[in-house]
LOTIDREN-298914 format. One record per residue (C-alpha): x, y, z. Coordinates in Angstrom, 2 decimals, decimal comma. Example, Ala and Ser with C-alpha at 12.3 -4.5 7.8 and 13.67 -1.06 7.14 Angstrom:
<pts>
<pt <12,30; -4,50; 7,80>> <pt <13,67; -1,06; 7,14>> 
</pts>
This chain:
<pts>
<pt <-10,01; 11,91; 15,16>> <pt <-7,40; 12,13; 12,47>> <pt <-7,58; 8,38; 11,92>> <pt <-11,31; 8,53; 11,18>> <pt <-10,74; 11,45; 8,80>> <pt <-8,13; 9,39; 6,94>> <pt <-10,41; 6,33; 6,98>> <pt <-13,29; 8,21; 5,38>> <pt <-10,99; 9,95; 2,92>> <pt <-9,74; 6,55; 1,71>> <pt <-13,33; 5,36; 1,32>> <pt <-14,29; 8,46; -0,67>> <pt <-11,28; 8,16; -2,96>> <pt <-12,59; 4,78; -4,04>> <pt <-16,23; 5,59; -4,75>> <pt <-16,41; 2,63; -7,11>> <pt <-16,18; 0,26; -4,15>> <pt <-12,77; -1,01; -5,20>> <pt <-11,54; -0,61; -1,63>> <pt <-13,10; -2,41; 1,33>> <pt <-13,75; -0,81; 4,70>> <pt <-11,07; -3,06; 6,17>> <pt <-8,54; -1,89; 3,58>> <pt <-9,48; 1,75; 4,16>> <pt <-8,88; 1,31; 7,90>> <pt <-5,57; -0,43; 7,21>> <pt <-4,42; 2,38; 4,93>> <pt <-5,48; 5,02; 7,46>> <pt <-3,59; 3,20; 10,24>> <pt <-0,46; 2,99; 8,10>> <pt <-0,79; 6,69; 7,35>> <pt <-0,84; 7,39; 11,09>> <pt <2,14; 5,10; 11,74>> <pt <4,18; 6,95; 9,13>> <pt <3,48; 10,33; 10,71>> <pt <6,17; 11,00; 13,36>> <pt <3,68; 13,03; 15,39>> <pt <1,37; 10,03; 15,90>> <pt <3,65; 7,01; 15,46>> <pt <4,96; 7,23; 19,02>> <pt <1,41; 7,59; 20,37>> <pt <-0,63; 4,54; 19,30>> <pt <-3,35; 5,79; 21,63>> <pt <-4,61; 7,82; 18,66>> <pt <-4,86; 5,00; 16,12>> <pt <-4,31; 1,51; 17,58>> <pt <-7,63; 1,09; 19,37>> <pt <-9,84; 1,04; 16,29>> <pt <-11,13; -2,24; 14,85>> <pt <-13,79; -3,03; 12,30>> <pt <-16,80; -4,98; 13,58>> <pt <-18,95; -6,95; 11,17>> <pt <-18,59; -7,20; 7,42>> <pt <-15,45; -5,36; 6,37>> <pt <-16,55; -5,31; 2,75>> 
</pts>
């Protein structure tokens, strides 16, 4: 999905580990919320949660 693409892109941008998995998911979700095409359809981004260590 587009959310997972954004999530992994945010992780790759910060190869040094300066960004946590939880923060990458948060940034990807915000990116989806800002896009008018997806904002009105939370089905595409709202159902994803991080399980385990978000670091």
